[in-house]
C-alpha positions as CSV (number, residue, x, y, z in Angstrom):
1,X,3.0,9.0,5.9
2,X,3.8,8.9,9.6
3,X,0.1,8.7,10.5
4,X,0.3,5.1,9.3
5,X,3.1,4.0,11.6
6,X,0.2,2.7,13.7
7,X,-1.4,-0.5,12.2
8,X,-4.7,0.3,13.9
9,X,-4.9,3.7,12.1
10,X,-4.4,1.9,8.8
11,X,-7.3,-0.4,9.5
12,X,-9.5,2.5,10.6
13,X,-8.7,4.4,7.4
14,X,-9.5,1.2,5.4
15,X,-12.8,0.7,7.1
16,X,-14.0,4.3,6.8
17,X,-12.6,5.0,3.3
18,X,-13.4,1.9,1.3
19,X,-16.8,1.3,-0.3
20,X,-17.8,-2.1,-1.6
21,X,-17.9,-0.9,-5.2
22,X,-14.2,0.0,-5.1
23,X,-13.2,-3.6,-4.0
24,X,-11.9,-6.0,-6.7
25,X,-11.6,-9.8,-6.3
26,X,-9.4,-11.4,-9.0
27,X,-10.9,-14.7,-7.7
28,X,-14.1,-14.0,-5.7
29,X,-14.0,-17.0,-3.5
30,X,-16.0,-17.4,-0.3
31,X,-12.8,-17.4,1.7
32,X,-11.7,-14.1,0.1
33,X,-15.1,-12.4,0.8
34,X,-15.0,-13.8,4.3
35,X,-11.6,-12.4,4.9
36,X,-12.6,-9.0,3.6
37,X,-15.7,-8.8,5.7
38,X,-13.9,-9.9,8.8
39,X,-11.8,-6.7,8.7
40,X,-14.0,-4.2,6.8
41,X,-17.1,-4.7,9.0
42,X,-16.6,-3.1,12.4
43,X,-18.9,-5.7,13.9
44,X,-16.4,-8.4,12.9
45,X,-13.3,-6.3,13.6
46,X,-14.1,-6.1,17.3
47,X,-13.5,-9.9,17.5
48,X,-9.9,-9.4,16.6
49,X,-7.0,-9.2,19.0
50,X,-4.3,-6.6,18.5
51,X,-0.8,-8.2,18.9
52,X,1.1,-5.5,17.0
53,X,3.1,-4.3,20.1
54,X,6.8,-5.0,20.2
55,X,6.4,-7.3,23.2
56,X,3.6,-9.3,21.5
57,X,3.8,-12.5,19.5
58,X,3.5,-11.8,15.7
59,X,1.7,-11.3,13.4
60,X,0.0,-8.0,14.1
61,X,-3.6,-9.2,14.6
62,X,-5.4,-12.5,15.1
63,X,-9.0,-13.7,15.5
64,X,-9.7,-17.1,17.2
65,X,-13.4,-17.1,16.3
66,X,-12.8,-16.4,12.6
67,X,-9.6,-18.5,12.4
68,X,-7.6,-15.7,10.8
69,X,-4.4,-13.8,11.5
70,X,-3.0,-10.8,9.7
71,X,0.3,-9.0,9.2
72,X,0.1,-5.3,8.1
73,X,2.9,-3.7,6.0
74,X,3.5,-0.4,4.1
75,X,4.9,0.2,0.7
76,X,5.5,3.4,-1.3
77,X,7.3,4.7,-4.3
78,X,9.7,7.0,-2.6
79,X,12.0,4.6,-0.6
80,X,15.3,3.4,-2.1
81,X,18.7,2.2,-1.0
82,X,21.5,4.6,-1.3
83,X,25.1,3.7,-2.2
84,X,25.8,2.6,1.3
85,X,22.9,0.2,1.2
86,X,20.8,2.3,3.7
87,X,17.1,2.7,3.0
88,X,16.2,6.3,2.7
89,X,12.8,8.1,2.1
90,X,13.1,11.8,1.5
91,X,9.3,12.3,1.7
92,X,9.0,10.7,5.1
93,X,12.1,12.6,6.3
94,X,10.6,15.9,5.2
95,X,7.2,14.9,6.8
96,X,8.9,14.1,10.1
97,X,10.6,17.4,10.1
98,X,7.4,19.3,9.4
99,X,5.5,17.4,12.1
100,X,8.2,18.2,14.7
101,X,7.9,21.9,13.7
102,X,4.2,21.7,14.3
103,X,4.6,20.1,17.7
104,X,7.3,22.6,18.7
105,X,5.1,25.5,17.6
106,X,2.3,24.4,20.0
107,X,-0.3,24.3,17.2
108,X,-1.1,20.7,17.9
109,X,-1.9,21.5,21.6
110,X,-5.0,23.4,20.3
111,X,-6.4,20.1,19.1
112,X,-5.0,17.5,21.5
113,X,-7.6,14.9,20.6
114,X,-6.8,14.9,16.9
115,X,-5.9,11.3,15.9
116,X,-4.9,11.7,12.3
117,X,-2.5,14.5,11.2
118,X,-2.0,14.4,7.4
119,X,1.0,16.4,6.1
120,X,1.5,17.1,2.4
121,X,5.3,17.2,2.3
122,X,7.2,18.2,-0.8
123,X,10.9,17.3,-1.2
124,X,11.4,19.7,-4.1
125,X,13.2,16.9,-6.0
126,X,12.4,16.4,-9.7
127,X,9.4,14.1,-10.1
128,X,11.4,11.1,-11.3
129,X,13.9,11.4,-8.5
130,X,11.2,11.9,-5.8
131,X,9.2,8.8,-6.8
132,X,9.3,6.3,-9.7
133,X,8.1,2.9,-10.8
134,X,11.5,1.2,-10.2
135,X,11.5,2.5,-6.6
136,X,7.9,1.3,-6.3
137,X,8.6,-2.3,-7.6
138,X,11.8,-2.7,-5.6
139,X,10.1,-1.5,-2.4
140,X,7.2,-3.8,-2.9
141,X,9.5,-6.7,-3.4
142,X,11.6,-5.8,-0.3
143,X,8.6,-5.4,2.0
144,X,6.6,-8.4,1.0
145,X,9.8,-10.5,0.8
146,X,10.8,-9.6,4.3
147,X,7.4,-10.5,5.7
148,X,7.3,-13.7,3.8
149,X,10.4,-14.8,5.6
150,X,8.4,-14.8,8.9
151,X,5.4,-16.9,7.6
152,X,6.6,-20.1,9.2
153,X,6.8,-18.3,12.6
154,X,3.3,-16.8,12.1
155,X,1.9,-20.2,11.4
156,X,3.7,-21.7,14.4
157,X,2.3,-19.1,16.7
158,X,-1.2,-19.4,15.3
159,X,-1.7,-22.9,13.9
160,X,-4.8,-23.6,11.8
161,X,-5.4,-20.0,11.1
162,X,-5.4,-18.5,7.6
163,X,-2.8,-15.7,7.1
164,X,-3.7,-12.3,5.6
165,X,-1.0,-10.0,4.3
166,X,-2.4,-6.4,4.4
167,X,-0.4,-4.1,2.2
168,X,-1.0,-0.4,2.8
169,X,0.2,1.1,-0.6
170,X,1.0,4.8,-0.3
171,X,2.2,5.2,-3.9
172,X,0.7,7.4,-6.6
173,X,-1.0,6.1,-9.8
174,X,1.2,5.3,-12.8
175,X,0.9,5.5,-16.5
176,X,2.8,3.8,-19.4
177,X,4.0,6.5,-21.7
178,X,4.1,6.1,-25.5
179,X,7.8,6.9,-25.7
180,X,10.9,7.1,-23.5
181,X,11.2,10.8,-24.3
182,X,7.7,11.4,-22.8
183,X,8.4,9.2,-19.8
184,X,11.7,10.9,-18.9
185,X,10.5,14.5,-19.5
186,X,10.3,16.6,-16.4
187,X,6.7,17.8,-16.2
188,X,5.1,20.9,-14.7
189,X,1.8,21.2,-12.9
190,X,-1.2,21.3,-15.2
191,X,0.6,19.8,-18.1
192,X,-1.4,17.3,-20.2
193,X,0.4,14.2,-21.5
194,X,-0.5,10.9,-23.1
195,X,-0.2,7.5,-21.3
196,X,-2.1,4.3,-20.7
197,X,-3.2,3.7,-17.0
198,X,-1.2,1.3,-15.0
199,X,-3.6,-1.4,-13.9
200,X,-1.5,-2.2,-10.9
201,X,-3.5,-5.2,-9.7
202,X,-2.7,-7.2,-12.9
203,X,0.9,-6.1,-13.3
204,X,2.8,-9.4,-13.7
205,X,5.8,-8.4,-11.7
206,X,3.7,-7.4,-8.7
207,X,1.3,-10.3,-9.0
208,X,4.2,-12.8,-9.0
209,X,5.5,-11.3,-5.7
210,X,2.0,-11.7,-4.3
211,X,1.8,-15.3,-5.5
212,X,5.2,-16.0,-3.8
213,X,4.2,-14.4,-0.5
214,X,3.2,-17.7,1.2
215,X,0.1,-15.9,2.6
216,X,-3.4,-17.3,2.2
217,X,-4.9,-13.9,1.3
218,X,-3.3,-10.6,0.3
219,X,-5.1,-7.3,0.6
220,X,-3.6,-4.6,-1.6
221,X,-5.0,-1.3,-0.4
222,X,-4.0,1.6,-2.7
223,X,-6.2,4.6,-1.9
224,X,-4.0,7.3,-3.6
225,X,-4.0,6.1,-7.2
226,X,-5.8,9.0,-8.8
227,X,-5.7,9.7,-12.5
228,X,-7.3,12.9,-13.9
229,X,-7.9,13.2,-17.6
230,X,-9.5,15.9,-19.8
231,X,-12.7,13.7,-19.7
232,X,-12.7,13.2,-15.9
233,X,-11.3,10.8,-13.4
234,X,-10.2,7.2,-14.2
235,X,-11.6,5.0,-11.4
236,X,-9.3,2.3,-10.3
237,X,-10.0,-0.2,-7.5
238,X,-9.0,1.0,-4.0
239,X,-8.4,-2.5,-2.7
240,X,-7.7,-5.8,-4.4
241,X,-8.3,-9.1,-2.4
242,X,-6.2,-12.1,-3.6
243,X,-7.0,-15.6,-2.6
244,X,-3.6,-17.1,-3.3
245,X,-4.7,-20.7,-3.6
246,X,-7.4,-19.9,-6.1
247,X,-5.5,-17.2,-8.0
248,X,-5.9,-17.5,-11.7
249,X,-5.9,-14.3,-13.7
250,X,-4.4,-12.7,-16.8
251,X,-1.6,-10.4,-16.1
252,X,0.2,-7.7,-18.1
253,X,3.9,-7.0,-18.4
254,X,4.8,-3.3,-18.2
255,X,7.9,-1.6,-19.6
256,X,9.8,-0.1,-16.7
257,X,11.4,2.4,-19.0
258,X,8.0,3.9,-20.0
259,X,6.4,4.1,-16.6
260,X,5.7,7.5,-15.1
261,X,3.9,8.8,-12.1
262,X,0.6,10.7,-12.6
263,X,1.6,12.9,-9.7
264,X,3.9,15.9,-10.4
């Protein structure tokens, strides 16, 4: 969403929304915990310097005292490249249009100090055309790959600092259906269907991209992965903290043809 065009808003949302019990460490090293607390605790965050401006030297943030630096990035499951190779995102386009309409109407003038405006924009596209697992994986690969190309520059600009990749993941939760018919069926609101939750943090395709990132730590923040069942909510981690040098974990391979979004 456009609210998260500002890296500082992402960190504020992370600090206020994430509880310790919703954090998962595939390898709970001292370094990973230190990196998490350096950002999540406001008493530590004030030690950081914001260098996210266009005229600043990347990456987005650094902290001399804690010997850390961080690059913030966003991924979603809506973006894709069209036939001309142009990256398009119908959801953000719709959101931008609605935000402009709000500004033009004067409604936002009533609350001039409002920092975060959240818009629930619908594209009216069929679910699988609006967002899907293939869009999600390719977008993740593109975003983390583009930032990985700049790692040498980050390390040159801030030698001896550990590098954090902070991924703001705006995608929905996914499930693996029992059949292709179920996965491809157009669903309606309120419809119940069978599927196994997508444990995104151990998905082999995503984990491999994280391993190849050349960062020291990767924060995968995914606050919108909600799965409702007839028995209640399935609770997934909101954020996963990877210590790349100590990363040893079992992963799972998912069938892209069976993946479907939990969101209609």
